C-alpha angles and dihedrals in degrees: 000000000000091000090057090053091047093050091047091050091050092050092049091047093051091048092049091052089059093057113098117230113259117260117244092247090056094047091048091058095053115107090224094052095136090056095055121111090231092058095043092050092049092044091053090049092052094048091047091049099043102027132231099292124108108248091208105050102007096241117157141145137059114353095019113118108215123202135184108240129205108228091206102036124246091231091064101027108033091164089066096052093106098032110120090206089062095059134094135166118256135165114244096257092052093045093049091044095055091044111166096318102076120065097180114147104220095181116117115243 
């Protein structure tokens, strides 16, 4: 029985290797965008690069929920959903407050 499992696993692996990675525009349109590996990897990169402090109000530390904010919102600019240069760090209240109506870039030059 193990040999059957091994053969099945090899077949699945070879089929998965044939699948092309999704394009950013396609990923941005998915309803589960924030669960994708591409977003999680980019989110981690942004937090590591910018730190865990809200760029809008300066909140940080225990109890502060930090989010990675799209400067130009995904709803209006889906092609920028996975663009590192379109990301900034914001606490949840600031991110929810700006919604998709404020395009201010709060990053320091």
